[in-house]
C-alpha positions in Angstrom: 98.9 95.1 90.0 100.3 91.6 89.3 102.7 90.4 86.7 99.8 88.9 84.9 98.7 92.5 84.0 102.1 93.2 82.4 101.2 93.0 78.7 98.1 95.2 79.2 99.9 97.7 81.3 102.8 98.0 78.8 100.2 98.5 76.1 98.7 101.3 78.1 102.1 102.9 78.8 103.2 102.7 75.1 99.9 104.3 74.0 100.3 107.1 76.6 102.2 110.2 75.4 105.0 111.2 77.8 105.5 107.7 79.3 108.9 106.4 78.5 109.6 102.6 78.6 113.1 101.7 79.7 115.1 98.4 80.2 114.0 98.6 83.8 110.4 98.0 82.5 111.1 94.5 81.2 108.8 91.7 82.3 111.6 90.3 84.5 112.5 93.6 86.1 108.8 94.4 86.7 108.3 91.1 88.3 111.2 91.8 90.7 109.9 95.3 91.4 106.4 94.0 92.2 107.9 91.4 94.5 110.0 94.0 96.4 107.1 96.3 96.7 104.0 94.1 97.3 100.6 95.7 97.2 101.9 99.1 96.2 101.1 99.1 92.4 97.6 99.3 91.1 95.5 99.0 88.0 92.1 100.4 87.2 89.6 98.3 85.2 86.5 99.3 83.2 84.5 96.4 81.7 87.4 94.1 82.3 90.0 96.2 80.5 92.9 98.0 82.2 92.4 101.7 81.7 94.8 103.0 84.3 98.0 101.9 86.1 100.3 103.3 88.8 103.6 101.7 89.8 104.8 102.6 93.3 107.7 101.5 95.5 109.9 102.6 98.4 113.5 102.3 99.6 112.6 102.0 103.2 112.5 105.8 103.8 111.0 107.4 100.7 108.1 106.4 98.5 108.3 106.7 94.7 105.6 106.9 92.0 107.4 105.3 89.0 104.6 105.4 86.4 101.1 106.7 86.2 99.0 106.4 83.1 95.2 106.6 82.4 93.9 105.9 78.9 92.9 109.0 77.1 89.2 108.1 76.9 89.0 107.6 80.7 90.7 110.7 81.8 89.0 113.5 83.9 87.0 110.9 85.8 89.1 110.7 88.9 90.9 107.5 88.0 94.4 109.0 88.2 93.6 110.6 91.6 92.2 107.3 92.9 95.3 105.5 91.9 97.6 108.0 93.5 95.5 108.0 96.7 95.7 104.2 96.8 99.5 104.3 96.7 99.7 107.0 99.3 97.5 105.1 101.7 99.7 102.0 101.4 102.9 104.0 101.8 101.6 105.7 105.0 100.4 102.4 106.4 
């Protein structure tokens, strides 16, 4: 994920039941989060559109999954699992 994905990701998050957007999810805060945690957050694309996103970070000792969302029409296809596994692989590395 890059900050260029921000608008599409926020659109996905707001369309996903159970995902709560907070002040910490502003564009500026997200840019800082991505800078502090490079290569730990991911998006999934289908036909050029973002259909899934996971935001992941760490504090030096523990890893955190902050948000995970997959569009309703793309669920049950392994997208969420692939996103989680991508984060875990980077955290272990």
